[in-house]
Biotite code that builds the C-alpha atoms (Angstrom):
import biotite.structure as struc

atoms = struc.array([
    struc.Atom([-4.061, 6.199, -16.738], chain_id="A", res_id=1, res_name="MET", atom_name="CA", element="C"),
    struc.Atom([-7.014, 7.488, -14.375], chain_id="A", res_id=2, res_name="ASP", atom_name="CA", element="C"),
    struc.Atom([-6.207, 11.772, -14.786], chain_id="A", res_id=3, res_name="GLN", atom_name="CA", element="C"),
    struc.Atom([-6.929, 11.307, -10.890], chain_id="A", res_id=4, res_name="ASN", atom_name="CA", element="C"),
    struc.Atom([-4.672, 9.285, -10.109], chain_id="A", res_id=5, res_name="ILE", atom_name="CA", element="C"),
    struc.Atom([-2.161, 11.388, -12.514], chain_id="A", res_id=6, res_name="LEU", atom_name="CA", element="C"),
    struc.Atom([-3.062, 14.513, -10.492], chain_id="A", res_id=7, res_name="PHE", atom_name="CA", element="C"),
    struc.Atom([-2.543, 12.367, -7.126], chain_id="A", res_id=8, res_name="PHE", atom_name="CA", element="C"),
    struc.Atom([0.716, 12.185, -8.484], chain_id="A", res_id=9, res_name="PHE", atom_name="CA", element="C"),
    struc.Atom([1.196, 15.693, -9.571], chain_id="A", res_id=10, res_name="ASN", atom_name="CA", element="C"),
    struc.Atom([3.239, 17.309, -6.715], chain_id="A", res_id=11, res_name="GLU", atom_name="CA", element="C"),
    struc.Atom([5.629, 14.228, -6.636], chain_id="A", res_id=12, res_name="ARG", atom_name="CA", element="C"),
    struc.Atom([6.084, 12.771, -10.679], chain_id="A", res_id=13, res_name="PRO", atom_name="CA", element="C"),
    struc.Atom([9.303, 10.942, -9.453], chain_id="A", res_id=14, res_name="GLU", atom_name="CA", element="C"),
    struc.Atom([7.203, 8.812, -7.425], chain_id="A", res_id=15, res_name="ALA", atom_name="CA", element="C"),
    struc.Atom([4.394, 7.850, -10.300], chain_id="A", res_id=16, res_name="LEU", atom_name="CA", element="C"),
    struc.Atom([6.302, 4.364, -11.599], chain_id="A", res_id=17, res_name="PRO", atom_name="CA", element="C"),
    struc.Atom([6.623, 3.341, -8.535], chain_id="A", res_id=18, res_name="LEU", atom_name="CA", element="C"),
    struc.Atom([2.618, 3.203, -8.248], chain_id="A", res_id=19, res_name="TYR", atom_name="CA", element="C"),
    struc.Atom([2.580, 1.875, -11.815], chain_id="A", res_id=20, res_name="MET", atom_name="CA", element="C"),
    struc.Atom([4.711, -0.856, -10.530], chain_id="A", res_id=21, res_name="ALA", atom_name="CA", element="C"),
    struc.Atom([2.981, -2.151, -7.683], chain_id="A", res_id=22, res_name="PHE", atom_name="CA", element="C"),
    struc.Atom([-0.617, -1.145, -9.438], chain_id="A", res_id=23, res_name="GLU", atom_name="CA", element="C"),
    struc.Atom([0.384, -3.460, -12.170], chain_id="A", res_id=24, res_name="GLY", atom_name="CA", element="C"),
    struc.Atom([1.690, -6.356, -9.920], chain_id="A", res_id=25, res_name="ARG", atom_name="CA", element="C"),
    struc.Atom([-1.847, -6.407, -7.570], chain_id="A", res_id=26, res_name="LEU", atom_name="CA", element="C"),
    struc.Atom([-4.378, -5.782, -10.437], chain_id="A", res_id=27, res_name="LEU", atom_name="CA", element="C"),
    struc.Atom([-2.207, -9.006, -12.283], chain_id="A", res_id=28, res_name="SER", atom_name="CA", element="C"),
    struc.Atom([-2.331, -10.981, -8.700], chain_id="A", res_id=29, res_name="GLU", atom_name="CA", element="C"),
    struc.Atom([-5.747, -10.210, -6.972], chain_id="A", res_id=30, res_name="LEU", atom_name="CA", element="C"),
    struc.Atom([-9.080, -10.657, -9.199], chain_id="A", res_id=31, res_name="GLU", atom_name="CA", element="C"),
    struc.Atom([-11.838, -7.814, -8.584], chain_id="A", res_id=32, res_name="GLY", atom_name="CA", element="C"),
    struc.Atom([-9.301, -5.097, -6.769], chain_id="A", res_id=33, res_name="VAL", atom_name="CA", element="C"),
    struc.Atom([-10.885, -1.310, -7.171], chain_id="A", res_id=34, res_name="VAL", atom_name="CA", element="C"),
    struc.Atom([-8.090, 1.502, -6.823], chain_id="A", res_id=35, res_name="ILE", atom_name="CA", element="C"),
    struc.Atom([-9.961, 5.110, -5.870], chain_id="A", res_id=36, res_name="GLN", atom_name="CA", element="C"),
    struc.Atom([-7.849, 7.867, -6.436], chain_id="A", res_id=37, res_name="PRO", atom_name="CA", element="C"),
    struc.Atom([-8.376, 10.439, -2.641], chain_id="A", res_id=38, res_name="GLN", atom_name="CA", element="C"),
    struc.Atom([-6.769, 13.430, -2.130], chain_id="A", res_id=39, res_name="LYS", atom_name="CA", element="C"),
    struc.Atom([-4.223, 12.279, 0.216], chain_id="A", res_id=40, res_name="SER", atom_name="CA", element="C"),
    struc.Atom([-3.961, 7.874, -0.799], chain_id="A", res_id=41, res_name="GLN", atom_name="CA", element="C"),
    struc.Atom([-5.015, 5.797, -3.185], chain_id="A", res_id=42, res_name="ILE", atom_name="CA", element="C"),
    struc.Atom([-7.315, 3.615, -1.226], chain_id="A", res_id=43, res_name="THR", atom_name="CA", element="C"),
    struc.Atom([-7.612, -0.532, -2.353], chain_id="A", res_id=44, res_name="LEU", atom_name="CA", element="C"),
    struc.Atom([-10.674, -2.539, -2.139], chain_id="A", res_id=45, res_name="LYS", atom_name="CA", element="C"),
    struc.Atom([-12.601, -5.523, -3.225], chain_id="A", res_id=46, res_name="ASN", atom_name="CA", element="C"),
    struc.Atom([-15.241, -5.623, -1.464], chain_id="A", res_id=47, res_name="CYS", atom_name="CA", element="C"),
    struc.Atom([-13.860, -3.497, 1.648], chain_id="A", res_id=48, res_name="ARG", atom_name="CA", element="C"),
    struc.Atom([-10.885, -1.583, 2.019], chain_id="A", res_id=49, res_name="VAL", atom_name="CA", element="C"),
    struc.Atom([-7.736, -3.611, 2.296], chain_id="A", res_id=50, res_name="PHE", atom_name="CA", element="C"),
    struc.Atom([-4.621, -1.133, 1.741], chain_id="A", res_id=51, res_name="GLY", atom_name="CA", element="C"),
    struc.Atom([-3.264, 2.522, 0.812], chain_id="A", res_id=52, res_name="ALA", atom_name="CA", element="C"),
    struc.Atom([-0.926, 3.990, -1.283], chain_id="A", res_id=53, res_name="VAL", atom_name="CA", element="C"),
    struc.Atom([0.219, 7.703, 0.325], chain_id="A", res_id=54, res_name="SER", atom_name="CA", element="C"),
    struc.Atom([3.024, 9.754, 0.987], chain_id="A", res_id=55, res_name="PHE", atom_name="CA", element="C"),
    struc.Atom([2.799, 9.088, 4.539], chain_id="A", res_id=56, res_name="LEU", atom_name="CA", element="C"),
    struc.Atom([6.102, 9.662, 6.469], chain_id="A", res_id=57, res_name="ALA", atom_name="CA", element="C"),
    struc.Atom([6.386, 6.392, 7.957], chain_id="A", res_id=58, res_name="ALA", atom_name="CA", element="C"),
    struc.Atom([10.317, 6.843, 8.766], chain_id="A", res_id=59, res_name="ARG", atom_name="CA", element="C"),
    struc.Atom([12.418, 9.411, 9.473], chain_id="A", res_id=60, res_name="LYS", atom_name="CA", element="C"),
    struc.Atom([13.221, 11.769, 6.885], chain_id="A", res_id=61, res_name="ALA", atom_name="CA", element="C"),
    struc.Atom([16.654, 10.951, 6.671], chain_id="A", res_id=62, res_name="LYS", atom_name="CA", element="C"),
    struc.Atom([16.287, 7.505, 6.375], chain_id="A", res_id=63, res_name="ASP", atom_name="CA", element="C"),
    struc.Atom([13.338, 8.401, 3.454], chain_id="A", res_id=64, res_name="ARG", atom_name="CA", element="C"),
    struc.Atom([14.260, 6.889, 0.380], chain_id="A", res_id=65, res_name="PRO", atom_name="CA", element="C"),
    struc.Atom([13.877, 9.570, -2.861], chain_id="A", res_id=66, res_name="ASN", atom_name="CA", element="C"),
    struc.Atom([11.252, 9.132, -4.425], chain_id="A", res_id=67, res_name="PRO", atom_name="CA", element="C"),
    struc.Atom([8.907, 6.843, -2.118], chain_id="A", res_id=68, res_name="TYR", atom_name="CA", element="C"),
    struc.Atom([5.279, 5.528, -1.951], chain_id="A", res_id=69, res_name="ILE", atom_name="CA", element="C"),
    struc.Atom([3.985, 4.298, 1.334], chain_id="A", res_id=70, res_name="THR", atom_name="CA", element="C"),
    struc.Atom([2.253, 1.161, 1.198], chain_id="A", res_id=71, res_name="VAL", atom_name="CA", element="C"),
    struc.Atom([-0.221, 0.734, 4.132], chain_id="A", res_id=72, res_name="THR", atom_name="CA", element="C"),
    struc.Atom([-1.668, -3.035, 5.262], chain_id="A", res_id=73, res_name="LEU", atom_name="CA", element="C"),
    struc.Atom([-4.685, -4.452, 7.294], chain_id="A", res_id=74, res_name="GLY", atom_name="CA", element="C"),
    struc.Atom([-3.905, -7.588, 8.671], chain_id="A", res_id=75, res_name="LEU", atom_name="CA", element="C"),
    struc.Atom([-5.656, -9.827, 11.141], chain_id="A", res_id=76, res_name="GLY", atom_name="CA", element="C"),
    struc.Atom([-2.518, -9.850, 12.669], chain_id="A", res_id=77, res_name="ARG", atom_name="CA", element="C"),
    struc.Atom([0.993, -8.239, 13.764], chain_id="A", res_id=78, res_name="GLN", atom_name="CA", element="C"),
    struc.Atom([3.629, -9.046, 10.925], chain_id="A", res_id=79, res_name="GLU", atom_name="CA", element="C"),
    struc.Atom([7.054, -9.027, 12.266], chain_id="A", res_id=80, res_name="PHE", atom_name="CA", element="C"),
    struc.Atom([9.884, -8.189, 9.872], chain_id="A", res_id=81, res_name="SER", atom_name="CA", element="C"),
    struc.Atom([12.641, -5.007, 9.483], chain_id="A", res_id=82, res_name="PRO", atom_name="CA", element="C"),
    struc.Atom([10.473, -4.088, 6.741], chain_id="A", res_id=83, res_name="ARG", atom_name="CA", element="C"),
    struc.Atom([7.297, -3.277, 8.194], chain_id="A", res_id=84, res_name="ILE", atom_name="CA", element="C"),
    struc.Atom([8.613, 0.735, 8.927], chain_id="A", res_id=85, res_name="ASP", atom_name="CA", element="C"),
    struc.Atom([4.982, 1.613, 11.537], chain_id="A", res_id=86, res_name="GLN", atom_name="CA", element="C"),
    struc.Atom([2.369, -1.366, 12.495], chain_id="A", res_id=87, res_name="ALA", atom_name="CA", element="C"),
    struc.Atom([-0.603, -0.261, 15.249], chain_id="A", res_id=88, res_name="ALA", atom_name="CA", element="C"),
    struc.Atom([-3.696, -2.037, 16.562], chain_id="A", res_id=89, res_name="GLU", atom_name="CA", element="C"),
    struc.Atom([-6.669, 0.506, 16.140], chain_id="A", res_id=90, res_name="PRO", atom_name="CA", element="C"),
    struc.Atom([-9.115, -2.397, 16.272], chain_id="A", res_id=91, res_name="TYR", atom_name="CA", element="C"),
    struc.Atom([-8.902, -5.311, 18.867], chain_id="A", res_id=92, res_name="PRO", atom_name="CA", element="C"),
    struc.Atom([-7.238, -8.479, 15.786], chain_id="A", res_id=93, res_name="GLY", atom_name="CA", element="C"),
    struc.Atom([-6.550, -5.332, 13.350], chain_id="A", res_id=94, res_name="ARG", atom_name="CA", element="C"),
    struc.Atom([-3.141, -4.525, 12.534], chain_id="A", res_id=95, res_name="TRP", atom_name="CA", element="C"),
    struc.Atom([-2.548, -1.767, 9.908], chain_id="A", res_id=96, res_name="THR", atom_name="CA", element="C"),
    struc.Atom([0.852, -1.796, 8.934], chain_id="A", res_id=97, res_name="HIS", atom_name="CA", element="C"),
    struc.Atom([3.115, 0.640, 6.768], chain_id="A", res_id=98, res_name="HIS", atom_name="CA", element="C"),
    struc.Atom([5.672, -0.243, 4.246], chain_id="A", res_id=99, res_name="ILE", atom_name="CA", element="C"),
    struc.Atom([8.010, 2.339, 2.204], chain_id="A", res_id=100, res_name="VAL", atom_name="CA", element="C"),
    struc.Atom([8.919, 1.360, -0.824], chain_id="A", res_id=101, res_name="ILE", atom_name="CA", element="C"),
    struc.Atom([11.416, 3.299, -2.516], chain_id="A", res_id=102, res_name="GLY", atom_name="CA", element="C"),
    struc.Atom([12.622, 1.353, -5.606], chain_id="A", res_id=103, res_name="SER", atom_name="CA", element="C"),
    struc.Atom([10.369, -1.384, -7.811], chain_id="A", res_id=104, res_name="ALA", atom_name="CA", element="C"),
    struc.Atom([12.664, -4.120, -6.513], chain_id="A", res_id=105, res_name="GLU", atom_name="CA", element="C"),
    struc.Atom([11.293, -3.774, -3.207], chain_id="A", res_id=106, res_name="GLU", atom_name="CA", element="C"),
    struc.Atom([7.081, -4.715, -5.035], chain_id="A", res_id=107, res_name="ILE", atom_name="CA", element="C"),
    struc.Atom([8.194, -8.459, -4.665], chain_id="A", res_id=108, res_name="ASP", atom_name="CA", element="C"),
    struc.Atom([6.369, -11.983, -3.320], chain_id="A", res_id=109, res_name="ASP", atom_name="CA", element="C"),
    struc.Atom([7.503, -11.184, -0.292], chain_id="A", res_id=110, res_name="GLU", atom_name="CA", element="C"),
    struc.Atom([5.010, -7.956, -0.474], chain_id="A", res_id=111, res_name="LEU", atom_name="CA", element="C"),
    struc.Atom([2.809, -9.475, -2.725], chain_id="A", res_id=112, res_name="MET", atom_name="CA", element="C"),
    struc.Atom([1.874, -12.265, -0.110], chain_id="A", res_id=113, res_name="ALA", atom_name="CA", element="C"),
    struc.Atom([0.944, -9.784, 3.063], chain_id="A", res_id=114, res_name="TRP", atom_name="CA", element="C"),
    struc.Atom([-1.019, -7.700, -0.123], chain_id="A", res_id=115, res_name="VAL", atom_name="CA", element="C"),
    struc.Atom([-3.067, -11.204, -0.535], chain_id="A", res_id=116, res_name="ARG", atom_name="CA", element="C"),
    struc.Atom([-3.296, -12.044, 2.907], chain_id="A", res_id=117, res_name="GLU", atom_name="CA", element="C"),
    struc.Atom([-4.604, -8.301, 3.305], chain_id="A", res_id=118, res_name="ALA", atom_name="CA", element="C"),
    struc.Atom([-7.214, -8.488, 0.478], chain_id="A", res_id=119, res_name="TYR", atom_name="CA", element="C"),
    struc.Atom([-8.495, -11.964, 1.892], chain_id="A", res_id=120, res_name="ASP", atom_name="CA", element="C"),
    struc.Atom([-9.026, -10.616, 5.233], chain_id="A", res_id=121, res_name="PHE", atom_name="CA", element="C"),
    struc.Atom([-10.948, -7.608, 3.875], chain_id="A", res_id=122, res_name="ALA", atom_name="CA", element="C"),
    struc.Atom([-13.101, -10.557, 2.595], chain_id="A", res_id=123, res_name="ALA", atom_name="CA", element="C"),
    struc.Atom([-13.533, -12.082, 5.576], chain_id="A", res_id=124, res_name="ALA", atom_name="CA", element="C"),
    struc.Atom([-15.200, -9.382, 7.381], chain_id="A", res_id=125, res_name="LYS", atom_name="CA", element="C"),
    struc.Atom([-18.405, -9.335, 8.558], chain_id="A", res_id=126, res_name="ARG", atom_name="CA", element="C"),
])
């Protein structure tokens, strides 16, 4: 386990198992993923950034699970799903989606399909 990842979860250690479940699936399904822990997020890259894990409050506090992580993904389109907590188009044709994860069961095939789409979208950017 990377010490910087442990440091990232220092104040919220109860969320570490959620991240570990996500990272395990991420690394087993996608090649060449670079995980870069930073102060406010854990950045996910291939040749470019395609996502992040953070504690972004993408849902009202009363509606957030405890523990939780927020998975942020960049897609080339807007995804419409009740699982998407927030979506914004910071640049034409680039949509940022925030998904609050409160259990390992939510790290499912649907989420991982969005992760793969973000991974492929980032890899195709010029």
